[in-house]
Every structure is written in C-alpha cells, then in structure tokens.
C-alpha positions in Angstrom: 0.0 0.0 0.0 1.4 3.4 -1.0 2.5 5.8 1.8 3.4 9.5 1.8 6.7 10.8 3.1 6.5 11.7 6.8 3.3 9.8 7.5 3.2 6.5 9.3 0.8 3.7 8.3 -2.5 4.3 10.2 -2.8 0.7 11.3 0.7 1.0 12.7 -0.2 4.2 14.5 -3.1 2.6 16.3 -1.3 -0.7 16.8 -4.0 -2.8 15.2 -4.2 -5.5 12.6 -5.4 -4.6 9.1 -8.4 -6.8 9.6 -9.3 -5.1 13.0 -13.0 -4.6 13.7 -14.5 -1.1 14.3 -14.7 -1.9 18.0 -11.0 -2.9 18.2 -10.0 0.3 16.3 -12.1 2.4 18.7 -10.6 0.7 21.8 -7.0 1.2 20.4 -7.7 4.9 19.7 -9.2 5.4 23.2 -6.1 4.0 24.9 -3.8 6.3 22.9 -6.0 9.3 23.4 -5.9 8.7 27.1 -2.2 8.2 27.1 -1.3 11.3 25.0 -4.2 13.6 26.1 -2.8 17.2 26.4 -4.3 17.5 29.9 -2.3 14.6 31.0 0.9 15.8 29.3 1.0 19.6 29.8 3.7 21.3 27.7 4.7 18.0 26.0 4.7 18.8 22.2 5.6 15.2 21.3 2.6 13.9 23.2 0.4 16.5 21.3 1.8 15.3 18.0 1.0 11.7 18.9 -2.4 12.7 20.1 -3.1 14.4 16.7 -1.6 11.4 14.8 -3.8 8.9 16.6 -6.9 11.1 16.0 -6.1 11.3 12.3 -5.7 7.5 12.0 -8.9 6.9 13.9 -10.8 9.4 11.7 -9.9 7.4 8.6 -10.1 3.9 9.9 -13.4 4.5 11.7 -15.0 5.6 8.4 -15.8 2.6 6.2 -15.6 4.6 3.0 -12.3 6.3 3.9 -10.9 3.1 5.2 -11.6 1.3 1.9 -9.9 4.1 -0.1 -6.9 4.0 2.3 -6.6 0.2 2.1 -6.4 0.4 -1.6 -4.5 3.6 -2.4 -2.9 4.6 1.0 -2.4 8.2 2.0 -2.1 9.4 -1.6 -5.5 8.1 -2.4 -7.1 10.1 0.4 -5.4 13.3 -0.5 -6.2 12.8 -4.2 -9.9 12.5 -3.5 -10.0 15.4 -1.0 -11.2 13.1 1.8 -8.2 13.2 4.0 -8.3 14.2 7.7 -9.3 17.8 8.2 -8.0 18.6 11.7 -6.3 22.0 12.1 -5.8 22.0 15.9 -6.6 20.2 19.1 -10.1 21.7 19.3 -11.0 20.2 16.0 -10.3 16.8 17.5 -12.4 17.6 20.6 -15.2 18.7 18.4 -15.0 15.7 16.0 -14.7 12.9 18.6 -16.0 14.4 21.8 -19.3 12.5 21.6 -17.8 9.1 20.6 -16.9 8.1 24.1 -19.8 10.0 25.8 -17.7 13.2 26.0 -15.9 11.7 29.1 -12.7 11.3 27.2 -12.2 14.9 26.1 -14.2 17.0 28.6 -12.9 17.2 32.2 -11.6 13.7 32.3 -8.6 14.8 34.2 -10.3 17.3 36.4 -9.2 20.3 34.4 -12.7 21.3 33.4 -11.7 22.0 29.8 -14.6 23.8 28.2 -15.6 24.2 24.6 -18.5 25.7 22.9 -20.4 23.2 20.8 -19.9 24.0 17.1 -22.7 23.2 14.7 -22.5 19.8 12.9 -22.4 19.3 9.2 -25.5 17.8 7.6 -25.6 14.2 6.5 -24.1 13.2 3.1 -26.3 11.7 0.4 -25.4 9.1 -2.1 -26.4 8.4 -5.7 -25.1 6.6 -8.8 -24.5 7.7 -12.4 -24.0 5.4 -15.3 -21.6 6.2 -18.1 -20.6 4.7 -21.4 -16.9 4.1 -21.9 -16.8 6.9 -24.4 -18.4 9.3 -21.9 -15.9 8.2 -19.2 -13.0 8.9 -21.6 -13.9 12.5 -21.9 -15.1 15.2 -19.4 -18.9 15.1 -19.6 -21.9 16.7 -18.0 -24.7 14.5 -16.6 -28.0 15.2 -14.8 -28.2 13.2 -11.7 -31.3 12.6 -9.5 -31.2 11.8 -5.8 -33.3 11.9 -2.7 -32.4 14.0 0.3 -34.2 15.4 3.3 -35.2 19.1 3.3 -36.7 21.3 5.9 -40.4 20.6 6.3 -42.5 23.3 4.6 -45.3 22.9 7.2 -43.2 23.6 10.3 -40.2 25.3 8.7 -38.0 22.6 10.1 -38.9 23.0 13.8 -40.7 19.7 14.0 -43.4 21.3 16.1 -47.1 21.5 15.1 -47.9 24.9 13.4 -48.9 27.4 16.1 -46.6 25.8 18.7 -42.9 25.8 19.2 -40.3 23.5 20.8 -39.9 24.0 24.5 -36.5 24.4 26.3 -35.5 21.1 27.8 -36.0 21.3 31.6 -33.6 18.4 32.2 -30.5 20.1 30.8 -31.7 23.7 30.7 -31.3 23.9 26.9 -27.6 23.0 26.9 -28.1 19.5 25.4 -25.5 18.1 27.8 -25.5 17.1 31.4 -22.5 16.9 33.7 -22.0 14.3 36.4 -19.1 14.7 38.9 -17.5 12.0 41.0 -14.3 13.0 42.9 -11.8 14.3 40.4 -13.8 13.0 37.4 -16.3 15.2 35.6 -18.2 13.4 32.9 -20.3 15.3 30.4 -22.8 13.3 28.4 -25.6 13.9 25.9 -28.9 14.8 27.6 -31.1 11.7 27.7 -34.3 13.8 27.7 -33.7 15.9 24.5 -30.9 13.7 23.0 -28.7 16.8 22.7 -31.2 19.0 21.0 -31.7 21.3 24.0 -35.4 21.4 23.3 -38.4 19.1 23.5 -41.3 19.0 21.1 -44.6 18.5 22.9 -46.9 18.6 19.8 -45.3 17.2 16.6 -45.8 18.5 13.1 -48.3 16.2 11.2 -46.3 16.4 8.0 -42.8 15.4 9.3 -43.9 13.8 12.6 -41.5 15.9 14.6 -38.5 15.2 12.4 -38.4 18.7 10.9 -37.3 17.2 7.6 -39.1 15.5 4.7 -37.7 13.7 1.7 -37.5 15.5 -1.7 -36.2 14.4 -5.1 -33.5 16.7 -6.4 -31.9 16.9 -9.9 -28.5 18.5 -10.5 -26.1 18.8 -13.4 -22.6 17.5 -12.5 -19.4 17.6 -14.4 -17.7 14.1 -14.6 -13.9 14.3 -15.1 -12.3 12.3 -17.9 -10.9 8.9 -17.0 -13.3 7.9 -14.2 -13.7 4.2 -13.5 -16.1 2.0 -11.6 -16.2 2.5 -7.8 -14.8 6.1 -8.1 -16.9 8.9 -6.6 -17.6 12.5 -7.7 -17.8 14.8 -4.7 -20.5 17.5 -5.0 -20.1 19.8 -2.0 -23.2 21.4 -0.3 -25.8 19.2 -2.0 -26.4 16.9 1.0 -28.9 17.3 3.8 -29.2 20.4 6.0 -27.5 20.5 9.4 -29.6 19.8 12.4 -28.1 22.8 14.3 -27.4 25.5 11.7 -24.1 24.1 10.4 -23.2 23.6 6.7 -25.0 21.2 4.5 -23.7 17.7 3.8 -22.3 16.7 0.4 -23.5 14.4 -2.4 -21.3 11.5 -3.2 -22.0 10.3 -6.7 -20.7 6.8 -7.4 -19.5 6.0 -11.0 -20.7 2.9 -12.9 -19.3 2.2 -16.4 -21.4 0.1 -18.8 -19.6 -2.8 -20.4 -18.4 -2.0 -23.9 -18.9 -4.4 -26.8 -15.4 -4.0 -28.2 -13.1 -2.8 -25.4 -12.1 -4.3 -22.1 -10.6 -1.9 -19.6 -7.4 -2.6 -17.6 -6.8 0.6 -15.5 -5.9 3.3 -18.0 -5.3 0.7 -20.8 -7.9 -0.7 -23.2 -7.8 -4.2 -24.6 -9.4 -5.0 -27.9 -9.6 -8.5 -29.6 -9.6 -8.3 -33.4 -10.1 -11.3 -35.7 -7.9 -11.8 -38.7 -7.8 -14.5 -41.4 -5.2 -17.2 -41.8 -3.9 -15.6 -45.1 -3.6 -12.2 -43.3 -1.6 -13.7 -40.5 0.6 -15.7 -42.8 1.2 -13.1 -45.5 0.8 -9.9 -43.5 -1.8 -7.2 -44.0 -2.9 -3.8 -43.2 -6.2 -3.9 -41.1 -8.5 -1.3 -39.6 -8.9 -1.5 -35.8 -11.4 0.5 -33.7 -10.2 3.1 -31.1 -12.1 5.6 -29.0 -10.9 8.3 -31.5 -12.2 6.5 -34.6 -10.7 3.7 -36.8 -6.9 3.4 -37.2 -4.8 1.3 -39.5 -2.6 -1.4 -38.0 0.2 -3.3 -39.8 0.1 -7.0 -39.3 3.6 -8.5 -40.2 4.0 -11.8 -42.0 3.9 -14.9 -39.8 1.8 -13.3 -37.0 0.6 -15.8 -34.5 -2.9 -15.9 -32.9 -2.8 -14.1 -29.6 -0.1 -11.6 -30.7 -0.6 -8.2 -29.1 0.1 -4.8 -30.7 0.3 -1.7 -28.5 -1.0 1.6 -29.8 0.4 4.2 -27.4 -1.8 7.0 -26.1 -5.1 5.6 -27.4 -6.3 4.2 -24.1 -8.2 6.0 -21.2 -7.1 9.2 -19.5 -5.9 8.9 -15.9 -7.9 11.2 -13.6 -4.9 11.5 -11.2 -2.3 12.5 -13.7 -1.7 13.7 -17.3 -1.7 11.5 -20.3 -3.6 8.5 -21.5 -3.0 4.8 -21.4 -2.5 2.5 -24.4 -4.8 0.5 -26.6 -3.6 -3.1 -26.8 -4.9 -4.9 -29.9 -4.8 -8.7 -29.6 -5.3 -10.6 -32.9 -7.1 -13.9 -33.1 -6.9 -16.0 -36.2 -10.4 -16.7 -37.3 -11.2 -20.2 -38.7 -14.1 -20.1 -41.2 -17.0 -22.4 -40.3 -18.3 -22.7 -43.9 -16.2 -23.1 -46.9 -16.9 -22.8 -50.6 -15.8 -25.7 -52.8 -13.0 -23.5 -54.2 -11.8 -22.6 -50.7 -11.8 -26.2 -49.6 -9.8 -27.3 -52.7 -7.2 -24.6 -52.0 -6.9 -25.5 -48.3 -6.5 -29.2 -49.1 -3.7 -28.3 -51.5 -2.1 -26.2 -48.8 -2.4 -29.0 -46.3 -0.7 -31.4 -48.7 2.1 -28.8 -49.2 2.5 -28.3 -45.4 2.9 -32.1 -44.9 5.8 -32.1 -47.3 7.3 -28.9 -46.0 6.8 -28.9 -42.2 7.6 -25.5 -40.6 10.3 -25.4 -37.9 7.9 -24.9 -35.0 5.7 -27.8 -36.1 8.8 -29.9 -36.7 10.0 -29.2 -33.2 6.5 -30.1 -31.8 6.2 -33.4 -33.7 9.8 -34.3 -32.7 8.9 -33.8 -29.0 5.7 -35.8 -29.5 7.6 -38.7 -31.1 10.1 -38.7 -28.1 7.2 -38.7 -25.7 5.6 -41.8 -27.2 8.9 -43.6 -27.6 9.7 -42.9 -23.9 6.3 -44.4 -23.0 
C-alpha cells in the first residue's frame, strides 16, 4: 500500500491488525487518546503530535468509505480524493470525537474542566449513482443526476413542532443539550437523555414530518464528470447533501460511478484491450487492417507470420488517468479466425495447402512433432 513521506501507516499508529474490527479500532484509539491527552501531558509537544496522529488515524479507519480508499491507495488516495483528515488544531479533534466516548474522554476527564462551545454539525451526506458509457468516461462530460435528500419541512419550517406551537426548552439540561456528572476528580459530560442533545423538547409534533423537521424530496442537479473515471470512483458534490440539524453547513452528495460494459473494449486501469479477428492468409502473408479506437478507426500493420494471440500496442489511445496527465495504451490482440463454412474452391485450395505443409513442415511444427515422437517412444 502506498504511503506518503512523513506519514506512518494508520494501522501501525493505532497498533491494530489490518483486519481489525470497528470496536478494536475504537478501543485502540481510546487508549492512545488517554495516554497522550494534552491535559495529562502539559507542555509536551511530542505527546500533542502523537495525540493528533492517533486522531487522524482513527478518523480514517473509523469511516468505512475512507478506510476502503486508504486500504487500496494509501495516504495518496485520500489526498487525491480530497477526503483526508481535516484537523487543524486540538479543538477540531475535541469537536469531532467528543461524543464518541460519551464526552468523558475529552471533557474534564482529568479534572481540568476543559470547556468548549459546541460548534454546529455538518449535515448528512447523500449518495447516488451515475451510469456512463466508456466513451463518456473517456472525456469530461456533464450528466444530470437525480437523488433523494431530506429538506426542511415546509409545514413547520424545520422546527418539527405543530404549526402554532414551538419546541420548549429542555428542563432536564436547561437547553444545553449536555448534562455533567461529577465524582471525585472525574467530571463526565454526556448527551442529555431527555432531549438527546437538541436542547429542546417538542410536545406537539408536526403532522407532516412527525416531529423530524425534515421531509424527503427528489432533487436533480447537473454534474461535471472528469475524464478517466472508473467503476467505484466517486464524484464529490459539496453542499448538495442534507441540512445541518443545528445550523451548520449542508452535507455533500457523493456520486458513485458505474461504467457500462463495452462491446469492443475491455478496460485494464488506464489501458484498453481489444480483440480483433484476422484470417489465416492475413496472419501468414501480412496485411494492413483497420482497428477501432475511441478516437475512430486506425490502420494497423500485421507483419508476415503473425501468430494468434499476438498483441500490438497503440500508445496513447487508451483511457485518460484522472490522477495525472496523459492516456493509457490500446492493446490490440489478434485472433486467427477459422471459417465455419467453406466454398468448394476454398476447400480445394486448403487441401492443396495441407498437402504442401505435410511435405514442408515448418520449424515450429517440426519441433513439436519431434517432441511428440520422443514422448511416445519414452512411454
């Protein structure tokens, strides 16, 4: 798996096997976060660096999509798709993972009472799929995609409350969405069980969205697909996901690419493979044939004595690579085609050729029959 200079393997950072479960990854991260937490290591820059490194590894390996990209392409794959870790400072880590362990890990765990203001969360991402022909995938193209996402309910304007009413401040947490429990030196902050962190309680729910504040809508958008995309790749459309539950930015739309099978070409990364039938006379005598390419037909010289399965490379006539400049190659593999029906004249000529070949056995056939004779004599 490729790595980038200066970055350790994420599995090595957390000290887990590559087949580790989500639970094992979370446990490993929790131990490291406790060990290198800034409150436990005041003034220790090395501990802070390891704290950040562990959080970065956990953010990737805890996300199935990012983990799959990392397992296949390494650090470079994450950076190339713009889905790498987005931490800028320690507070970003507290914000991202403060709720994963009930907030007890990052808030007041060591009696320091570290406080932070809850920042709004990003809305949920939505997923869709777009199907392309190979020709479309070879060039930048625009496609209209349709997907479902949740929008603010038009009846209650997203409040979730019945028209004419409004959500009430949660009495259990006083509208903070969090409750703090203290025991000795430990101060544990957890999500309020009454309002589930919302800070408000809906007494009479909206009949349209049933208190969710969101309803499903079908949305169509035009998206530009870059040249060279392949199956399993995704096009990232920022800001087209679902709205945030607390005033943060919208989520994104992740559009998965699916390429339809092509009747002539088989894709191998950025290269294309095309099988072209030729006749026995063309293979034996040589010929100039016309072969298909994504840019139109091209002429290909077949030298005398070409064998079935011989491959010819036409450079730069394959697929573009979305990660770098240039195109792959077109590999033409010739197959000698044997006719199933013969005219009397063809049959007569072939029989004459067969008689001639029996009298003048070629060097390859002579070598084969010599080995065959030795094999039977040895038996």
